[in-house]
N, C-alpha and C positions, 0 to 999 in steps of 0.2 A: 710129259712136261719135264724140264730140269729142275733139280732141287732149287737153283737160285731163281727160279720163276713161279714158285708157289705162292698161290693165294692163301691168305689165312683161313681156317676152316668157318670163320663167321660170314665169309663171302662164298658165293656160289661160283666157284672157279669155271664151272662149265660153261657159265654165260659169257665168257671170253674167249677169243681164239686169237692166234698169234697173227699180228699184221705186219710187222716189219722185223725181221730177225736179226741178231746181233751181228751177223758177218756184213749184212746191208748198211747197218748202222756204222760199223767200223769203217766201212769203205766211203760213205758219206763223210764222216768226221774227218779223215784223212784227206779227202779231196778238198773238203773246206779248208783243213790246215796248210794245205800246199797253196791254196789260191791266196790266203791270208799272208803266207811266207813271201809269196812273189809281190804281192801289191805293197807290202810294208817292209820289204828287204833293207837291211841295214838301219832301219828306224826304231824308235820307241813307238810302242804301242800299249794303251792302257785297255785292258779287258774288263768290263764291268758285268758281272753276273747278276741276274735277277733271282734272288732266292725264293723259294729253296728249289724250285725246279730245274734250274740251270746248273746245278752244282756237279752233275754226274757228267753232262755235255761239257762243261767248262774244264773239268780235270782231263778228259779225254783230248779236248781241243788243244788245250796249253801244249799237251805233249807232242800234238801233231804240227805244231808252227817251228820252224827252224829258220835262223839267219836273221830273228827279229828280236829286239830287247822288249821282253813282254812284262809288263807289270799287272797286278791283279787285285781287284778291289769287288765287293760286293753291295748291293743295296737290298732292302727289302720293302715291297709295297705291298699295301693292302686296301682292297675297296671296301668302303665302310657306308652302310646304309643301302646296300643292294638289295634291289626287289624286282618284281615284274614291271614296274612301272617307272623304275630308276635305275640308271647305270651306278649311282653312288658316288661317291667322292673317293678319289685316289689318295692315300695318305702314305708317307715314307716313314717307316718304322726302323730302319736302318740305313743310315746314310754313309756317303763315301768318307774315305780318310785320305785319298790321294789327291794330289793337287794336278788339276786338269789344263790349267793355262798353257796355251800354245802347244798342246799335246794330242796325238791322234788318239780317238776313243772309238771302241768297238763294243757296242751292247751285245752281251751274249744271251739269248732267249732260247729255251727249249721247244717252245712252240708261241706261235702268235695265232691268236683268233680274233676277238674283237678289236685288240689295238689299242684300247683305251689307257691301260697301264703303261704301254712302250710310248705312245704319243706324250703321255704326263712326263715320263723320264725324259725322253728325248729333250723336250722344251726345257726342263730342269737343268739338264746337263749343258745346253747352249749358253745358259747364264753364267757357267764357269770358263767361258772364251776358250774353249779347246781349238785347236787348228782344223779338226774334222770330227765328225761324229757320225758313225755308221752303225747298221745292225747286221749280226749274222744270227740266223735262227735255225735250228736242226729241223724243225716241222714248221708247216705253214698252213693254215686254213683261210684263205684269202676270201672266200665267200661268205665268212663271218664276221668281217668288218663291220664295225659300228662308226670307226672314224678313219680317215684316209692316212694311213701309216703303212710304209712297206719296209722290207730288209733288202740290203746291197747283195746279201748272201744268203741264198736259201739252199738247204740240204734237200729237203723233199716236200711236196705239196701233199697234203693227206685228203682224203674224202671226210665227208661230214659224219664222223664216228667219234663216239666217246674213247678216249684211250688213256692206257695205263702201262707204266714201265719206262726204264731208262729216265728218270727224273721225275716223272709224271705220276701223279698219285691218285688214289681212291681212299678218301678218309685218312691219309697219311700212310696207306699201304703201298706197296709196288714201285716206289722209287728206286729200289735196289735190283730190280728185274733187269735182265740184260737184253731181252727181247722187249718189243713193243706189242700191246695187246688191244684189241678193240672189243667193246660190248658187242655181242652177238645178236643180241635181240633189243634194239633200242626202245626206251619207254615211250 
């Protein structure tokens, strides 16, 4: 295992195995960047990253977009009151600072699973009267959907596995891993 992909000693790193390597991730990001570059060529585009998970993907994606005037902003969403019986309430704990009126907007997600937070964010952004609102996600788990939401651009569909790395965390560890790891023995 690379030094950049080491689990802290408080976790049993042997329980995780490499799932998507950094070369495949890089290729996916470059392909998504190329597609976005073609779709929005010569236009303005506001990329909105959903913190904290999207930060790594967002940084690499921005560098892969060419011929588009890109503006970057972030939001942070929290699910409050989540339990086995309830999906909880989605709260916005960091809002946008960018004017979205009549602008193309692309929400940048590292992974979509239930879709609750993404659905909330899309509805909220529509209130700002943008020209368009789309979604790009690096990873997708469509079978985990609790609400009907889709991304226009999907990097890779994942199996039903708990994943860590490339922005995704386990108790705030692993966001800096260059590879994506999956839990070998699900609980």
